[in-house]
DONU-922858 format. One record per residue (C-alpha): residue number from 1; residue in one letter; x, y, z. Coordinates in steps of 0.25 Angstrom, whole numbers. Example, Ala and Ser with C-alpha at 12.3 -4.5 7.8 and 13.67 -1.06 7.14 Angstrom:
DONU-922858
NODE   k r     x     y     z
NODE   1 A    49   -18    31
NODE   2 S    55    -4    29
end
This chain:
DONU-922858
NODE   k r     x     y     z
NODE   1 M   562   327   109
NODE   2 S   559   312   109
NODE   3 M   547   307   102
NODE   4 I   534   304   110
NODE   5 P   527   292   105
NODE   6 H   513   295    98
NODE   7 V   515   310   100
NODE   8 F   517   321    89
NODE   9 R   518   336    90
NODE  10 R   509   345    82
NODE  11 G   514   360    84
NODE  12 A   517   361    99
NODE  13 I   507   351   104
NODE  14 Y   509   336   105
NODE  15 Y   499   325   101
NODE  16 W   498   310   104
NODE  17 R   493   301    92
NODE  18 R   491   286    91
NODE  19 R   486   277    80
NODE  20 L   474   269    84
NODE  21 P   475   254    84
NODE  22 C   471   246    72
NODE  23 D   458   240    77
NODE  24 G   444   238    71
NODE  25 R   438   244    84
NODE  26 C   447   257    82
NODE  27 R   447   267    70
NODE  28 M   459   269    63
NODE  29 G   467   282    65
NODE  30 C   475   289    76
NODE  31 V   472   296    89
NODE  32 S   479   310    91
NODE  33 V   478   318   104
NODE  34 S   484   331   107
NODE  35 L   493   331   120
NODE  36 R   490   346   122
NODE  37 T   505   349   126
NODE  38 A   517   354   119
NODE  39 D   526   348   131
NODE  40 T   534   336   127
NODE  41 R   534   330   140
NODE  42 L   519   331   143
NODE  43 A   516   326   129
NODE  44 R   525   314   132
NODE  45 M   517   311   145
NODE  46 K   503   312   138
NODE  47 A   507   304   126
NODE  48 I   512   292   135
NODE  49 S   499   292   142
NODE  50 L   491   292   129
NODE  51 T   499   282   123
NODE  52 A   498   272   135
NODE  53 R   483   274   135
NODE  54 S   481   272   120
NODE  55 L   489   259   121
NODE  56 A   479   254   131
NODE  57 D   467   259   123
NODE  58 F   472   253   110
NODE  59 E   474   239   117
NODE  60 Q   460   240   121
NODE  61 V   456   242   107
NODE  62 R   464   230   103
NODE  63 R   457   222   113
NODE  64 G   443   226   108
NODE  65 M   434   238   112
NODE  66 L   422   245   108
NODE  67 S   421   256    98
NODE  68 R   415   270   102
NODE  69 E   403   266    93
NODE  70 Q   401   253   100
NODE  71 I   403   259   114
NODE  72 N   392   270   111
NODE  73 A   383   259   106
NODE  74 V   384   251   119
NODE  75 I   381   264   127
NODE  76 R   369   267   118
NODE  77 I   363   253   119
NODE  78 K   366   251   134
NODE  79 A   360   265   137
NODE  80 R   347   262   129
NODE  81 Q   346   249   137
NODE  82 V   347   255   150
NODE  83 D   338   267   146
NODE  84 E   327   257   143
NODE  85 E   329   249   156
NODE  86 L   329   262   164
NODE  87 T   316   267   157
NODE  88 A   309   254   159
NODE  89 Q   313   254   174
NODE  90 L   308   269   176
NODE  91 V   295   265   170
NODE  92 H   294   253   179
NODE  93 D   297   262   191
NODE  94 Q   286   272   187
NODE  95 I   276   261   186
NODE  96 N   279   257   200
NODE  97 G   277   271   205
NODE  98 G   291   276   203
NODE  99 L   297   267   213
NODE 100 P   312   265   210
NODE 101 S   317   251   207
NODE 102 E   326   243   216
NODE 103 G   337   244   206
NODE 104 M   337   259   208
NODE 105 M   342   257   222
NODE 106 G   333   267   229
NODE 107 L   337   279   219
NODE 108 A   328   288   211
NODE 109 W   328   286   196
NODE 110 D   337   298   193
NODE 111 Q   347   294   205
NODE 112 H   347   279   200
NODE 113 A   350   283   186
NODE 114 T   361   293   190
NODE 115 V   368   282   199
NODE 116 M   367   272   188
NODE 117 A   373   281   177
NODE 118 E   385   284   186
NODE 119 T   387   269   189
NODE 120 N   387   265   175
NODE 121 R   396   277   171
NODE 122 R   406   273   182
NODE 123 R   406   258   178
NODE 124 A   408   262   164
NODE 125 S   420   271   167
NODE 126 A   434   270   173
NODE 127 L   427   272   187
NODE 128 A   420   259   186
NODE 129 D   429   253   197
NODE 130 K   427   264   206
NODE 131 S   416   270   215
NODE 132 P   414   285   216
NODE 133 T   425   292   223
NODE 134 A   422   302   234
NODE 135 G   424   313   224
NODE 136 E   415   307   214
NODE 137 I   404   305   225
NODE 138 E   404   320   228
NODE 139 I   402   323   214
NODE 140 L   390   313   213
NODE 141 K   385   320   226
NODE 142 A   386   333   219
NODE 143 R   378   328   207
NODE 144 G   366   324   217
NODE 145 W   369   310   220
NODE 146 T   363   305   233
NODE 147 P   370   296   243
NODE 148 Q   360   284   238
NODE 149 M   365   286   224
NODE 150 L   380   286   228
NODE 151 H   377   273   236
NODE 152 V   370   266   224
NODE 153 L   382   270   215
NODE 154 E   392   264   225
NODE 155 G   383   252   226
NODE 156 V   382   250   210
NODE 157 L   396   252   208
NODE 158 G   400   243   219
NODE 159 L   394   231   210
NODE 160 R   403   234   199
NODE 161 G   410   222   194
NODE 162 Y   402   213   203
NODE 163 F   395   206   192
NODE 164 G   407   206   182
NODE 165 S   417   215   175
NODE 166 T   406   222   167
NODE 167 A   394   229   171
NODE 168 H   385   222   161
NODE 169 R   383   207   159
NODE 170 K   392   201   148
NODE 171 E   379   197   140
NODE 172 H   374   211   140
NODE 173 L   387   216   135
NODE 174 Q   387   206   124
NODE 175 D   373   211   120
NODE 176 L   378   225   119
NODE 177 A   390   220   111
NODE 178 R   381   214   101
NODE 179 E   373   226   100
NODE 180 I   385   234    96
NODE 181 G   389   224    85
NODE 182 L   400   216    93
NODE 183 T   400   201    95
NODE 184 D   396   192   107
NODE 185 N   411   189   109
NODE 186 E   417   202   112
NODE 187 P   429   202   122
NODE 188 E   427   207   136
NODE 189 E   434   220   133
NODE 190 V   423   224   123
NODE 191 L   412   219   133
NODE 192 R   418   228   144
NODE 193 H   418   240   134
NODE 194 I   403   237   131
NODE 195 D   400   236   146
NODE 196 M   406   250   148
NODE 197 A   398   256   137
NODE 198 A   386   250   142
NODE 199 L   388   256   156
NODE 200 R   389   269   149
NODE 201 G   376   267   142
NODE 202 S   370   264   155
NODE 203 A   375   276   161
NODE 204 A   370   285   150
NODE 205 A   356   279   152
NODE 206 Y   356   281   167
NODE 207 D   360   295   164
NODE 208 K   349   298   155
NODE 209 F   339   293   166
NODE 210 A   346   301   177
NODE 211 K   345   314   168
NODE 212 A   330   311   165
NODE 213 F   326   313   180
NODE 214 A   334   326   180
NODE 215 I   328   340   177
NODE 216 N   338   351   171
NODE 217 P   333   364   175
NODE 218 D   341   371   165
NODE 219 D   335   363   154
NODE 220 D   321   367   159
NODE 221 L   325   382   159
NODE 222 T   330   381   145
NODE 223 V   317   375   141
NODE 224 A   308   385   149
NODE 225 F   316   397   145
NODE 226 P   321   395   131
NODE 227 E   324   410   130
NODE 228 G   333   409   142
NODE 229 R   334   405   156
NODE 230 P   324   414   165
NODE 231 D   336   420   173
NODE 232 G   341   426   160
NODE 233 A   355   428   156
NODE 234 V   366   429   166
NODE 235 K   379   438   166
NODE 236 S   392   432   166
NODE 237 L   406   436   163
NODE 238 S   410   434   148
NODE 239 P   422   425   147
NODE 240 D   426   433   134
NODE 241 N   427   447   139
NODE 242 E   425   447   154
NODE 243 S   412   455   153
NODE 244 V   398   451   158
NODE 245 A   389   445   147
NODE 246 S   376   439   147
NODE 247 L   376   424   147
NODE 248 P   365   413   146
NODE 249 A   363   406   159
NODE 250 K   366   393   153
NODE 251 P   376   393   142
NODE 252 S   377   383   131
NODE 253 S   385   371   136
NODE 254 A   395   371   124
NODE 255 G   407   369   133
NODE 256 T   402   356   139
NODE 257 R   402   342   134
NODE 258 P   392   331   137
NODE 259 G   397   321   147
NODE 260 G   408   331   152
NODE 261 T   412   332   167
NODE 262 K   404   343   175
NODE 263 I   413   353   182
NODE 264 Q   406   351   195
NODE 265 E   410   336   195
NODE 266 I   424   339   195
NODE 267 V   423   350   205
NODE 268 E   417   340   215
NODE 269 A   428   330   212
NODE 270 L   438   341   214
NODE 271 V   432   346   228
NODE 272 S   431   331   232
NODE 273 D   445   328   229
NODE 274 K   451   341   235
NODE 275 T   443   340   248
NODE 276 G   445   325   249
NODE 277 E   460   327   248
NODE 278 A   460   338   258
NODE 279 E   466   348   248
NODE 280 W   453   357   249
NODE 281 D   446   361   261
NODE 282 A   431   366   261
NODE 283 K   435   380   257
NODE 284 S   444   376   245
NODE 285 A   433   367   240
NODE 286 S   423   378   241
NODE 287 Q   432   387   234
NODE 288 A   435   377   223
NODE 289 R   420   375   221
NODE 290 A   417   390   220
NODE 291 I   428   393   210
NODE 292 I   424   381   201
NODE 293 K   409   384   203
NODE 294 L   412   398   197
NODE 295 F   421   392   186
NODE 296 S   411   381   182
NODE 297 G   399   390   183
NODE 298 Y   406   400   173
NODE 299 L   409   389   163
NODE 300 S   395   383   164
NODE 301 E   387   397   163
NODE 302 V   396   404   154
NODE 303 H   401   393   145
NODE 304 G   391   382   147
NODE 305 I   402   372   152
NODE 306 D   399   363   164
NODE 307 E   409   352   161
NODE 308 L   424   352   162
NODE 309 E   426   346   148
NODE 310 G   420   359   142
NODE 311 I   430   369   149
NODE 312 R   441   375   140
NODE 313 Q   453   384   143
NODE 314 K   446   396   138
NODE 315 H   435   395   149
NODE 316 L   446   395   159
NODE 317 D   451   408   153
NODE 318 Q   438   414   153
NODE 319 F   435   411   168
NODE 320 D   449   417   171
NODE 321 G   444   430   165
NODE 322 I   432   429   174
NODE 323 L   441   428   186
NODE 324 K   449   440   182
NODE 325 V   437   449   184
NODE 326 L   429   442   195
NODE 327 N   425   450   207
NODE 328 P   434   445   219
NODE 329 R   422   446   228
NODE 330 H   413   436   220
NODE 331 G   405   426   227
NODE 332 K   403   434   240
NODE 333 A   388   437   238
NODE 334 A   378   427   243
NODE 335 E   371   426   230
NODE 336 D   384   422   223
NODE 337 K   383   407   226
NODE 338 T   370   406   218
NODE 339 L   373   415   206
NODE 340 P   375   408   193
NODE 341 V   390   409   189
NODE 342 S   387   418   177
NODE 343 R   380   428   186
NODE 344 Y   390   427   197
NODE 345 L   401   430   187
NODE 346 A   393   442   181
NODE 347 K   392   447   196
NODE 348 Y   406   447   199
NODE 349 T   413   451   185
NODE 350 P   412   464   178
NODE 351 P   404   472   175
NODE 352 A   395   467   186
NODE 353 S   406   466   196
NODE 354 K   414   479   197
NODE 355 H   424   474   208
NODE 356 D   438   480   205
NODE 357 G   445   468   211
NODE 358 K   448   454   205
NODE 359 L   451   440   209
NODE 360 S   465   439   215
NODE 361 T   475   431   207
NODE 362 K   475   421   219
NODE 363 T   460   419   218
NODE 364 R   460   417   203
NODE 365 N   471   407   204
NODE 366 R   463   399   215
NODE 367 Y   451   399   205
NODE 368 W   460   392   194
NODE 369 V   466   383   204
NODE 370 F   453   377   208
NODE 371 I   448   376   193
NODE 372 G   462   369   190
NODE 373 Q   459   359   200
NODE 374 L   445   357   194
NODE 375 F   452   353   181
NODE 376 A   462   345   188
NODE 377 R   451   337   194
NODE 378 A   444   335   181
NODE 379 K   457   330   175
NODE 380 K   457   319   185
NODE 381 R   443   315   180
NODE 382 G   448   313   166
NODE 383 I   444   327   160
NODE 384 D   454   333   151
NODE 385 T   457   347   157
NODE 386 S   471   348   150
NODE 387 G   465   360   142
NODE 388 L   462   368   154
NODE 389 N   474   376   161
NODE 390 V   470   384   173
NODE 391 S   484   388   176
NODE 392 L   484   398   165
NODE 393 F   475   406   174
NODE 394 W   483   406   186
NODE 395 V   488   420   189
NODE 396 K   502   422   195
NODE 397 A   502   432   206
NODE 398 A   509   445   203
NODE 399 D   524   445   205
NODE 400 V   524   455   217
NODE 401 D   532   456   229
NODE 402 A   525   448   240
NODE 403 R   529   458   251
NODE 404 S   522   469   244
NODE 405 E   509   461   240
NODE 406 R   502   464   254
NODE 407 E   507   475   262
NODE 408 K   511   473   276
NODE 409 P   504   483   286
NODE 410 A   513   493   293
NODE 411 T   513   492   309
NODE 412 D   506   505   310
NODE 413 R   494   501   302
NODE 414 V   493   488   310
NODE 415 R   493   496   323
NODE 416 A   482   505   317
NODE 417 F   473   493   313
NODE 418 F   474   487   327
NODE 419 S   470   501   333
NODE 420 L   457   500   326
NODE 421 P   444   500   335
NODE 422 V   442   485   331
NODE 423 F   454   483   341
NODE 424 T   453   495   350
NODE 425 G   438   497   352
NODE 426 S   427   499   343
NODE 427 A   413   504   343
NODE 428 G   407   490   339
NODE 429 A   410   477   331
NODE 430 D   403   480   318
NODE 431 S   413   483   306
NODE 432 R   402   488   297
NODE 433 K   401   503   294
NODE 434 V   388   509   301
NODE 435 K   386   524   300
NODE 436 G   400   526   295
NODE 437 E   407   519   306
NODE 438 R   411   504   309
NODE 439 A   410   501   323
NODE 440 M   421   491   323
NODE 441 Y   431   502   318
NODE 442 T   425   513   327
NODE 443 A   431   516   341
NODE 444 G   423   511   353
NODE 445 P   424   502   365
NODE 446 H   422   488   359
NODE 447 V   434   479   356
NODE 448 F   428   466   350
NODE 449 H   436   453   350
NODE 450 R   434   447   337
NODE 451 A   441   444   324
NODE 452 A   443   458   320
NODE 453 Y   450   460   333
NODE 454 F   459   448   334
NODE 455 A   461   443   320
NODE 456 P   470   455   316
NODE 457 M   478   452   328
NODE 458 L   480   438   324
NODE 459 A   485   442   310
NODE 460 Q   494   453   316
NODE 461 Y   501   444   327
NODE 462 H   500   430   321
NODE 463 G   500   433   306
NODE 464 F   488   424   304
NODE 465 R   480   424   291
NODE 466 R   466   430   291
NODE 467 E   458   417   290
NODE 468 E   467   410   299
NODE 469 I   463   420   310
NODE 470 C   448   421   306
NODE 471 G   447   406   306
NODE 472 L   453   403   320
NODE 473 V   445   394   329
NODE 474 V   446   394   344
NODE 475 G   453   381   344
NODE 476 D   465   388   336
NODE 477 V   467   397   348
NODE 478 G   474   390   360
NODE 479 D   487   388   367
NODE 480 T   500   381   366
NODE 481 N   507   378   379
NODE 482 G   500   390   385
NODE 483 Q   502   399   373
NODE 484 P   490   404   366
NODE 485 T   490   400   352
NODE 486 V   483   402   338
NODE 487 V   483   390   329
NODE 488 I   480   392   314
NODE 489 R   475   379   308
NODE 490 K   464   374   299
NODE 491 N   450   374   305
NODE 492 A   436   372   302
NODE 493 Q   434   387   299
NODE 494 R   446   389   289
NODE 495 R   458   383   283
NODE 496 I   472   388   283
NODE 497 K   480   392   271
NODE 498 N   490   380   271
NODE 499 A   496   370   280
NODE 500 Q   507   379   286
NODE 501 S   497   389   290
NODE 502 E   493   380   302
NODE 503 R   501   386   314
NODE 504 I   500   390   328
NODE 505 H   504   404   334
NODE 506 A   506   408   349
NODE 507 L   496   419   351
NODE 508 H   502   433   351
NODE 509 P   502   440   364
NODE 510 E   494   452   359
NODE 511 L   482   443   355
NODE 512 I   483   436   369
NODE 513 R   483   450   375
NODE 514 L   471   455   367
NODE 515 G   463   443   371
NODE 516 F   463   434   359
NODE 517 V   463   421   368
NODE 518 E   452   426   377
NODE 519 Y   444   429   364
NODE 520 V   446   415   359
NODE 521 E   441   409   372
NODE 522 K   429   417   372
NODE 523 I   426   413   358
NODE 524 R   428   399   361
NODE 525 S   419   400   373
NODE 526 L   407   405   364
NODE 527 G   409   392   356
NODE 528 Y   414   398   343
NODE 529 S   425   390   335
NODE 530 L   430   402   328
NODE 531 V   439   412   335
NODE 532 F   432   423   327
NODE 533 P   417   420   326
NODE 534 D   414   434   322
NODE 535 L   419   432   308
NODE 536 V   409   421   306
NODE 537 S   396   423   297
NODE 538 P   387   410   297
NODE 539 G   386   405   283
NODE 540 S   397   413   277
NODE 541 T   409   406   270
NODE 542 L   418   418   269
NODE 543 P   431   418   276
NODE 544 L   431   423   290
NODE 545 G   442   433   287
NODE 546 D   433   440   277
NODE 547 R   424   445   289
NODE 548 L   436   449   297
NODE 549 Y   441   457   285
NODE 550 D   428   464   283
NODE 551 E   428   468   298
NODE 552 L   443   473   298
NODE 553 R   442   479   284
NODE 554 P   440   494   289
NODE 555 G   452   492   298
NODE 556 F   461   485   287
NODE 557 K   457   497   277
NODE 558 A   461   507   287
NODE 559 C   474   501   290
NODE 560 G   478   496   277
NODE 561 F   480   481   279
NODE 562 T   472   467   281
NODE 563 T   473   456   291
NODE 564 H   482   448   281
NODE 565 Q   492   459   281
NODE 566 L   493   458   296
NODE 567 R   499   444   293
NODE 568 H   509   451   284
NODE 569 F   512   461   295
NODE 570 F   514   449   305
NODE 571 N   524   442   296
NODE 572 N   532   455   292
NODE 573 D   533   460   306
NODE 574 L   539   447   311
NODE 575 K   549   447   300
NODE 576 Q   553   461   303
NODE 577 K   555   457   317
NODE 578 G   565   445   314
NODE 579 V   555   433   314
NODE 580 S   560   422   305
NODE 581 E   553   419   292
NODE 582 E   551   404   297
NODE 583 V   544   409   310
NODE 584 R   536   419   302
NODE 585 R   531   408   293
NODE 586 D   527   399   304
NODE 587 F   518   411   310
NODE 588 M   513   414   296
NODE 589 G   509   400   292
NODE 590 H   519   400   280
NODE 591 K   527   388   275
NODE 592 G   542   388   277
NODE 593 E   550   388   264
NODE 594 S   561   378   269
NODE 595 E   561   364   275
NODE 596 S   568   368   287
NODE 597 S   559   380   291
NODE 598 Y   546   372   288
NODE 599 R   546   357   287
NODE 600 Y   557   354   297
NODE 601 A   553   365   308
NODE 602 D   540   368   316
NODE 603 A   533   381   316
NODE 604 I   538   390   327
NODE 605 Y   533   385   341
NODE 606 V   522   392   348
NODE 607 E   531   395   360
NODE 608 H   541   403   351
NODE 609 Q   531   411   343
NODE 610 L   527   422   353
NODE 611 E   542   427   352
NODE 612 K   540   429   337
NODE 613 L   525   433   337
NODE 614 T   526   444   347
NODE 615 L   536   451   337
NODE 616 V   524   455   329
NODE 617 E   521   470   330
NODE 618 N   511   472   342
NODE 619 V   500   481   336
NODE 620 T   489   478   346
NODE 621 A   497   483   359
NODE 622 H   488   495   360
NODE 623 L   475   486   361
NODE 624 Q   469   484   375
NODE 625 R   465   470   379
NODE 626 Q   449   470   380
NODE 627 D   440   460   386
NODE 628 I   435   450   375
NODE 629 K   423   455   369
NODE 630 L   417   447   357
NODE 631 L   407   452   347
NODE 632 A   393   451   354
NODE 633 W   387   442   343
NODE 634 V   400   433   344
NODE 635 E   398   432   359
NODE 636 R   383   429   357
NODE 637 R   386   419   346
NODE 638 L   377   426   336
NODE 639 V   378   426   321
NODE 640 A   387   438   316
NODE 641 P   379   451   314
NODE 642 W   385   452   300
NODE 643 A   381   438   295
NODE 644 R   372   437   284
NODE 645 E   358   431   287
NODE 646 S   358   425   273
NODE 647 R   370   417   277
NODE 648 T   366   413   291
NODE 649 G   351   410   288
NODE 650 R   347   415   301
NODE 651 S   343   429   308
NODE 652 I   356   436   312
NODE 653 P   356   446   324
NODE 654 R   362   459   319
NODE 655 R   363   468   331
NODE 656 Q   372   480   327
NODE 657 D   376   482   342
NODE 658 A   378   468   345
NODE 659 D   393   470   347
NODE 660 V   394   483   355
NODE 661 D   386   479   367
end
């Protein structure tokens, strides 16, 4: 192995070390840094970067710079000066009836102090030549900044450099130099360092004034209730033994450091980046916020950590222990959004939660992907996250034969499903059990054209995914050269799984025979945008497919399969009947594995599709075509009878006979 300059090895780990330059402004000795790696190549890359930066810093020392003690002295002197000026100005304003001065540019005292603190911090940092980015503006808004505050910040920063290369006059900088024991003839480099330190002192003084106008309710609770907060102890999962333990509502903040970076700041920057670059849609952003909110709330309430710098690998390991026992139905109750995280975890972890299930491997991996992206975004901010490794918690799926992972339903079971009263005639439309019977699954004279009727057929004859079906809008059903078609594409209601999921199908003859086209036209004439408005509950954010699954659950349970397994049946049936894999991939919305089958060839044309689609087993031939009959509340454009009043905020008609008249 060739030698790496300035690097030595201690045990298995490489270290970088350099002797400090001989200069009166720099103490004698060496600086030594662990490279935190045993990999030679990685150590070489890190060492090259450190050496290059050290050469620049040493050259700056030789040209002349302030010591740490001198910088701190300038910060204290300038902070005291600004503090005295602000105090005098505040007294002056109070004497004048509390009217703000012109220098405050129309802002209240707390707003003005906040803006000026941010201005001075930015001018004293590497950001001095830049206005806030879109992501940083979103972070400031999240902190409570008003449009007027942002406007003032932009205006003040726009004046940078207008009066010279430094924020303060040269005479003032020379005065500061004399106060810390320097001469009147210090070089420009030294004055520039004094200028930067003075800006930091000003920022500290403005910060003090901004905080003087704020009231911290947690501090007041501590004073008012020294024996403990009035809401008492809360329950949460102990990270050591995975059992519920009593925890204080606000633990000590031993894991945080003054001046650290709030987790929420990085969350907002991450969401702004991902949505701005169109990598995330609204649903992805919502998922990321919810997952990181749970993670950061756990750190805050259990460990007292609110800042990224306080997170350690052991905290990730303990959070992973929580995910392993977390109830998969967590977050479904209306109260969950307002519960403190500690109580939330107590509710959905043993012993309070007795749910036998657990989060799937895929779901847990999704948690760690979002948390990993949080750390990656923090690294861009300059925060050292090298000691945090989320990949250790990614769980590889069990090595099982994919064919046996989800059973493909037999033809006789599929025929039995489409022979249920939902399709042949029911006593009513309600799927709930009343007096031991479900009207929707009790034989009767009514055939209602709705999601529960057409959605399983779309899965059976087209292989569409559940949310692809439930999220169809009326504009997705049309015709191509006279042939009725269904288009799967992203719309305002839902996204699609990936780019290749966008596709167009010629409508299967059975769906045409059973009146799907006429049904869509009737829904369109009523002014609905969704093809299946009966799945919508005002105010609900749950996937539409959840409602469909709830209605069809008794039928699925009786026949032993689900909607997604009809997609498996569709693909398997076409394969057994000789349809090529390339064509089946086009129908299923899967990506081809070769350049010739995917990149250099279009999907199968609509005019050639029916020849293949009609090979799928016809399991609805026994059904008679019925005149289109909508659910009564859909036809009258009423709110769903099963919608919750707490979600809609208005009275809901709940006639139990509304759909059997």
